[in-house]
C-alpha positions in Angstrom: 31.5 -89.5 -12.5 29.5 -86.6 -14.0 27.2 -84.6 -11.9 23.9 -83.1 -13.2 22.0 -80.5 -11.1 18.3 -80.9 -11.7 16.1 -77.9 -11.2 12.3 -78.4 -11.3 10.7 -75.0 -11.8 7.4 -76.0 -10.3 7.0 -76.2 -6.6 4.1 -78.6 -6.8 4.9 -82.2 -6.0 2.2 -83.3 -8.5 3.4 -81.1 -11.4 3.7 -82.2 -15.0 7.2 -80.7 -15.0 8.2 -82.8 -12.0 7.1 -86.0 -13.9 9.0 -84.9 -17.0 12.1 -84.1 -14.9 12.0 -87.5 -13.2 11.7 -89.2 -16.5 14.7 -87.3 -17.9 16.7 -88.1 -14.7 15.9 -91.8 -15.0 17.5 -91.7 -18.5 20.9 -90.8 -17.1 23.6 -93.2 -18.3 25.9 -95.1 -16.0 28.5 -92.8 -14.4 26.2 -89.8 -14.3 24.5 -88.7 -11.0 21.5 -86.4 -11.1 20.7 -84.5 -7.9 17.7 -82.2 -7.6 18.4 -78.7 -6.4 15.5 -77.7 -4.0 14.4 -74.2 -4.7 11.2 -73.9 -2.7 12.9 -72.9 0.5 14.9 -70.0 -1.0 14.2 -66.6 0.5 13.4 -64.0 -2.1 16.7 -62.5 -3.4 17.6 -59.0 -2.2 21.0 -57.4 -2.6 20.8 -56.6 1.1 21.7 -60.2 1.8 24.9 -60.3 -0.3 27.1 -59.6 2.7 25.3 -62.2 4.9 25.5 -66.0 4.9 22.1 -67.4 3.9 22.3 -71.2 4.3 19.7 -71.9 1.5 21.6 -69.6 -0.9 24.9 -71.2 -0.1 23.5 -74.7 -0.6 22.1 -74.0 -4.1 25.1 -72.1 -5.2 27.4 -75.0 -4.1 25.1 -77.6 -5.8 25.1 -75.6 -9.0 28.9 -74.8 -8.9 29.7 -78.5 -8.3 27.6 -79.7 -11.2 29.0 -80.4 -14.6 25.7 -79.3 -16.1 22.2 -78.1 -15.1 19.0 -79.5 -16.4 16.2 -76.9 -15.8 12.6 -78.3 -16.3 10.0 -75.6 -15.9 6.4 -74.6 -16.4 5.4 -71.3 -17.8 3.6 -68.8 -15.5 1.8 -65.9 -17.2 3.8 -66.4 -20.4 7.1 -66.1 -18.6 9.4 -67.6 -16.0 7.9 -68.9 -12.7 8.9 -66.7 -9.7 10.7 -69.5 -7.9 13.0 -70.1 -11.0 13.7 -66.4 -11.4 14.6 -66.2 -7.8 17.1 -69.1 -8.2 18.6 -67.4 -11.2 19.1 -64.3 -9.2 20.5 -66.0 -6.1 23.0 -68.0 -8.1 24.2 -65.0 -10.1 25.1 -62.9 -7.0 27.0 -61.4 -5.3 28.2 -59.4 -8.3 31.3 -61.1 -9.8 30.5 -64.5 -8.2 27.9 -65.9 -10.6 27.8 -69.7 -10.8 26.1 -69.4 -14.2 29.2 -68.1 -16.0 30.3 -70.9 -18.4 27.9 -73.4 -16.8 26.3 -75.9 -19.2 22.5 -75.5 -18.9 19.6 -77.2 -20.8 16.1 -75.8 -20.6 13.0 -78.0 -20.9 9.4 -76.7 -20.6 6.1 -78.5 -20.4 2.7 -77.0 -20.3 -0.9 -78.1 -20.7 -1.3 -75.3 -23.2 -0.8 -75.5 -27.0 2.5 -73.7 -26.9 4.4 -75.9 -24.5 5.8 -73.1 -22.3 7.8 -71.7 -25.2 7.7 -68.2 -23.8 9.2 -69.4 -20.5 11.8 -71.4 -22.4 12.9 -68.5 -24.5 13.0 -66.1 -21.5 15.1 -68.6 -19.6 17.5 -69.0 -22.4 17.8 -65.2 -22.8 18.5 -64.7 -19.1 21.0 -67.6 -18.9 22.9 -66.4 -21.9 23.0 -62.9 -20.5 24.6 -64.4 -17.4 27.2 -66.2 -19.5 25.8 -69.7 -19.3 26.5 -72.2 -22.1 22.9 -73.0 -23.1 22.2 -76.1 -25.1 20.9 -74.9 -28.4 19.4 -78.1 -29.8 17.5 -80.3 -29.3 14.8 -78.2 -27.7 11.8 -79.4 -25.7 8.6 -77.3 -25.3 6.2 -80.1 -24.5 2.7 -78.9 -25.3 -0.6 -80.4 -24.0 1.6 -82.1 -21.4 -1.3 -82.9 -19.2 -2.5 -85.3 -21.9 1.0 -86.6 -22.8 2.6 -88.2 -19.8 6.2 -89.4 -19.9 4.8 -92.9 -19.8 3.1 -92.4 -23.2 5.2 -94.2 -25.7 5.5 -91.3 -28.2 6.2 -88.8 -25.5 8.8 -91.1 -23.8 10.6 -91.6 -27.1 10.7 -87.8 -27.7 12.0 -87.2 -24.2 14.5 -90.0 -24.4 16.0 -88.6 -27.6 16.5 -85.2 -25.9 17.9 -87.0 -22.8 20.5 -88.9 -24.9 21.6 -85.7 -26.6 21.7 -83.7 -23.3 23.7 -86.3 -21.4 26.2 -86.6 -24.2 26.6 -82.8 -24.4 26.9 -82.5 -20.6 29.8 -85.0 -20.6 31.8 -83.3 -23.4 
């Protein structure tokens, strides 16, 4: 059985990105389990904690380490990565030499009510993940614009997301 770690970059329970993430998770084929990695309870990363055991840090590191791939669905905040997502990236890349991102398959999806679909956050996430040695899915890409008007239940949006999901799950199981 393949394991997919699902990271929802919005801490809001009513977020557009959570709806998109849930739709993508529901498309998982038989034999694939999708488990959400909770990031809202992570203390802000500081190198001072590298020598301590922080239970929330250990939990997310283990979930990411044990996953065959990571699906990261995120909004854009101020034309970049939301603070909670950046914190997760930092936590999971430390202590030095123990990054869980190295070689990890990761796909990035962004959704935004704006016209650009969170493309800045998506590009920044890809740059950060590649710099940490992650194997980032190059194509297909999802930068879902005007996402507040395009719910995953909308036939056209669902078809677009389903096409991405099929490609992602096939790649994750390679």
